[in-house]
Steps between C-alpha positions, in 0.01 A plus 500: 500500500845522349534492121740235372688517176303203371173686558643808332554297185876564496606158376869436422614596152446208262775477242285297266213749505449658157394825666854529636612617156290814560598565861670821611626662820325811617533720806202462727373566850299207633237537777323221688197589716354248742192522723599399852307236695279381218431164666368669810295739285315214337398375840400847618314620195374182347568397137261744330607815686861398474467451127345848465778653714764322289356646177500846658864446600593401145314804371682735740842361409428513128381861516808626684748298296357632174484852643879494529560331161549146623354173369320229693650178370317244714234477766620230735205427733553752778813638338584706191820510288572831329776632274608860434676525165560878491469812704181700555492873438814636676544184707751236415387139461584389855349817649175436316483147641568626854240775463243245387587265786467777759164605354377141524616455856358836601158424346480164679589654840294821465229539767172372368668260260287211385797264547527333843856400423834641400752457220862415453678648197843418358672695220826418322659643187743365242509310171253231411473269202173541312351244263180517299190283517592288801209569733129566482556872456796453270775607743792303643772669697783336698774669682672549833306823568162320466612226734630761742173701496306185587735418788493858634124493501504180703708657781351853489325608822124538457409840351851567368671535164839327500747592223843382389814714461453555126143621549609735779769649276241552220279697737767678708389835627130449435408276793604450860671158543561313825777240490414157632740224606629296206255218428583136432280410203423166344698449181765766586842391629552815711273716708340780287500868591152651502317821599146589601369775279319794662299793377610752237749760619274788396318529171680404183670796343281682255599509137694827473364553150143489625386823670231512762140556392422865443145630527211256514454580870124490483503182294739326740286605794194359327674165445608490866142572607359231274749250645398598855138434407594162358697411814183568696321234295337731249643395164577777256567547129697801371564590138815695415436659161690730275661547161817316404799623694303663784659267761223249577737209550748716692231613744399140566860392543569778746183414695613135512815611685310702761522355857128422508506312169828321583319319780252355252517219252492613135398337172579670168319410176600656169271571209697479176420641158638199313312249718155660519360249250535214750254436782621556856842597359634689812395209724661240272825699485506527881435129558772401256738731677408367846546142375847590375421441129762643264507549128717195434253265673323276252131418542570197723732687737264796519209267580706316766593821681139614504375156611745509790373839612131417458543182697726614782385862542142495373416153626342383173515152355430299185229636270490838676865562409443380141204738465704786644785436257261495202338825611841657533617373157773307675409135451756305297219308330356750252192277448419468867134580566349662806315266735192722518344804340765765421300792637439325831868403522598862427283604797679236706836631381400853607395366840838322535690812397307717739567258786873476422537878467329553837726234653801714414412739778619241754557673830575844356257782587372528141551383146580748223407386149654718225382474141741687272379631166137394547415657163656187342288249693314235304123454550542187717741679732266798530213265588712316755629815670148644513395182685803526728402855587163376628682259735752749639236738635509358853863389497832672569588531129602812304482464120688760299502527123675732262337604174627709214248759382471709189299778668290595802188331360652150528338287768666231716498156345402356841268644759698709751423656838746774408651610166822696527544690173864608475578842353838646386723621783476869588785729400638498856475121524665466160791715616542292818511177301741647244741615770485153663574344162781744409667461838839678484383712204174613659624860513526518122188711446515477121500124522213501751289735284573297187390174660193662642394654174548176308331269753181699564460348848489137377714295743630260236604788277661682790710194577595438136595861418694539828694186424572633148613835640744332742666323210566834324811627664514838321159544348352830394140454609380761256655326200255380231656151462393383847219240503147633462309218664528160670546318170815698437632419848440129445666527159804661674515194732475264208771692319743433785454127459725280287328415172425137595353605837289762324366230268440279801285775661307554176429127462396484865254787440341287228440221749313740729526694828632185663758289318724198552866567412567140388221522245632828367853351486369204302330741261825690446738205514670624819704295745454469877774750577348748261166478675650605832684793344183624329292465816760686711516787254119533480478510879788750524324729252178465702317367198408166655514306827489140607157380620359195671310267272546271202597798283799624690530863383270799463549843351528775755161633392245431229590834344862386465395188318249694287768751401752235394237296318344803333834608348550171315444503126179330388677228299750425777226491761301254289799278439594495866148405605496211251848376594419532870184294459700230322756491781231485765325216317818298530640613838181555696232260373285549814443866421127592475372485145372857507855624575638335188201624300586854601853474366410321182230762437747788556752305294278514194411131503121508543445136405721373781359756741146388411592138569622585848193716568279201416706295746466779759123505447470127547723509809283778650174313425652189651535670839183711479673835429234604251572874497864434418390252234279767342790747504734251326238436235459875443873528436490200266216648295692825472786309340290337226518798257883470510491145359501430128143466377502135400358159592725470806387839635132399474580173681661708778196727506267204530708365788467832679124524448471139617639627830326837495148367456507257793676755722233760427230240560644423845541868589171631364264211431385353167292809412812716525545702178878445505439123511272533199749709307776245566281215388391676181863570410594139582233375262617735224860384542393139505332546164791704354747228602279226363518295818331163477584360844498605865214744432230383744600725787503806272151427376378415851626819663351702214167325551525553876528874447199492266302309763596745777389790272178313430569452128352154543454411132866577429607296806281211387658503156846497661406201718397304190827596330704378798317171510568450127874576511700192389794362697461739793460230764282480809566861594298621200213268581489617863518863389240462228242315711547733797458813286202350322342407833528842664380676182196264485422574867495874446289452188251316718547154342542287810491169309785596271693654788470182704605287204827691430589539866446128561739426210767715669448336838520153349824578313680702771773338708687733736830315475497548120311822450577728795827612329286642214420792731817686403389504133119541529475686837214270598492175684234329296415256779406770752332724240285223352387393848427863583269552200351154544398615848342811349318288242356275772406803709297663223327162448424511878699177549662632814652176631678448168608862501645466848688183394651672196604802707652286778700303245622825349605621846689177575675511163590866539664431836693204366636687200644789698428740214358829632287569192348151514444534874316826432262340251432216743393753762282676244341158429418467870353842573309539169328163531423586866361839397280341235386247762411790732746423782645827629715358783711268284503757218657768715753254649634389163475848348721635779758232425489595133537869588811427709651301215412769246663772710812292546534422129354818356220324311252788438212295361505256794508791741197663335292181486579399857407849620170481313415160649577619852270795439221269385539292819473816714172602329335180631468675839301824527753640747785476251305557173633854444860384558441203272362709215803731519734197485308358199532833315871523586547148366309588180712809447818301561387246243436772248845644553650172378307539169337162574164521323381146570311469834431878519137447403437261788671730750295799380175299518577399858585858596171622355308241702669593825447875444131438436474296821670787684242743371732681256340453160655820360852368558394163356364670188845644423638150437221377272577664162861378496389148605246475219740643238775260600280192485372602156854553375676198649240225482593384849172310527592332830419825684197612295251338738647652822518836323134483406411396857691800638328735254159357592558571869612852420190560284280379786673740740439780248124423495489307171359161606378398154840558341663324796286188450575499128871517573474208744316295241774569247769405757307179578487407132870570454602292803267217400646485151854479652385244763649744749311392813697742715354796308156338489493484879623856520219619273245318714624667817488842331150425375379435851599852594328671206197277454603290203496125451614295197225355286 
């Protein structure tokens, strides 16, 4: 299919368009890529396979265009429109476009290619008029060169790259060109000269300032060997570790240019110190770069570019794209909610990312994934990459990651098949590198010795000191005024800069290892021309270099940035951080909240930093990034002492604990000591502040912790308080009745439990009350049905219990809240266990286990494991395995500090050990069980505990004491009207010769 100008979105310039006031001409190289014979392909492949092939084609084009610094402007069915605004590395703009086009054509035609078709590619260079906001992705460009590129693509022979005269001139000497007859093209009065581009005329010239790699022979060989293994389908992971300046990045770059690696596709992800607070930050940065997002894009333009990529390249639609944008913090609607549980959607995101990364291999022999500076990875990225490692095992994938270490005891942040620990270069290797660096002055032995002594074999130091030495025309290398270390060398470079450029570099160091020149210019009040001058001088002094990504510059090395930043005065540094944060707030509103918090914190404005950390915490919780949320809260709490001790500070503190408590409850369960500490402090602050409204959730969560710790009287008092709170609405009534109901159940008062739980069920309406979950961390509908099922079970009303549990399961599914879904599964398998149905118990317990592992719910995991163990003990062949699982579940429950329910679990373990003929092991559990029941008053489990003790006494040859214990258990169960325990006592009595009177 040929791409027309109308399809390319290049409409005539509209004089009345307001955007015309902001239009400008820019030099550009335009490239149009078209898949040949698409109509025939649909017939050959069928719609579904064709659609998959088309997405793979879009993915291939996008990857190669971005690799050479271009931008995909539009996906046009089976065609793609791309623009190259600037050169790439040492290539000019047109040469970069041609190189990308040849790579695309070569990949399509390579033997084994998944594409049963060919491509036509047209490239033209010149001026185009750019306007803002005119298309879905916010780009409109019109110009003769764009029209010409589209027409050249239409007449290009299949498999070829056709270029205009201007593009050929821009790439002269780099490629072989074959002249074609002048072509008559639609829209052009005269025939147009054109050339077919061929392969590179040899490799691009190496940068003369960059010497070849010296030393590292063994390490390079190890990387080559690992790649060979990966090419054979045995995926590998290699860690490249060493102290700062040891040449980790340089080794990986040199390996990437080896012939074997050059044949492979490569993906580079960068861990960044200033971004480590955000989840998946290297992935997000890469996706923004691939989509062509730039700093000036507002939230709508950024979203549009990502939507275009996710639709055309990933093949996603509708809600899936919305969820992906929310997870990536890129949705223009800040209040947009995920369509399902955040943790499940994060798993889906990881699956999507894994699939897209593997797709990058295309038809190349292997894929190389490089993770730079893995020591700055955030927890979510570490978890994702660990999962990716499991997938690459049987695939042609080599994952490499660099990691800065402080010493030999440091371990890789990710599992690695091989860890290459770099050491300083030997004396001979250092001399070789110095001579390469000194070039014409390599015979100056004093200079060589001086550099060698100063650098101590560290490659970065060798390069820096050699560069310094070359600048000293007549230096006496024994003189005392020569620099003593790298900091002095960097200071020398700074000293050669004009004052304003020096200040520019210092302000950039405040922003971080990566910085955006336009932001720094805005901070310093610089003009556009000034920016270019500063950037050119920093590059010339080898202090910084341009980099791909939203932040367009990076310091040459972390040590360079650290040296510049470290030399700033404390007051100046603080003022620059604060001013920079204010500029970013205005110029870059889409910046992650944790990034702004960092600069306000370093700028001596803790109150503003704390506000952004709260926002960062909420944003992390919103997408299920709980570890990052906990880290943000930790930073926020650390800032509290820096605030003035007044009413406002205590309000801030209460806001933090209102987040901390629920977060700790999710991560560790309601018995978690950290949850309890947070709730106690919340209650203290509530009283100090004299709050008289919006208190119910604070009381409730405090009571919930007391219940979990089996302080049942305190929890009961709290429930009454909640029910008596004025003007707290239906949420307080639901919370109070639910808490009162579960406390009454554990106290053994089934009538009162049923009364309160029935009140909750009658009041609860999911459309009104499901949103209360974010405040109370309970869905009262599911939880009240859960405990109503338990109440009916103990009363031996099993049909009613099954009905309550089934309703809880249905509601849990409908709500889409993982925590509520977990409780609904507990309702199912606990009522089934009480009913004595091992098959359904184990089925629902396994579902609960899977959910608990996915969401890291420790108490659900422990209880589901215990229930599965119980089900296994119903068969003699699996009794031993079942007892072990029950004990594991009990120990897991204990680790959560959850005291409630422990007595029942221990009683059941004692019974099973007695049945297995192990009374000595059973005896070990009895003292703790009896002491706990005496201390907690958890009367619900007194009868089963007495029954278990009676069976143990019988096994120990004490029948009279056993019968007395059963009689006591019978009386307790009868007083509670607990027919479940009555029946249990009768069955035990049959085995030891006791019958109720």
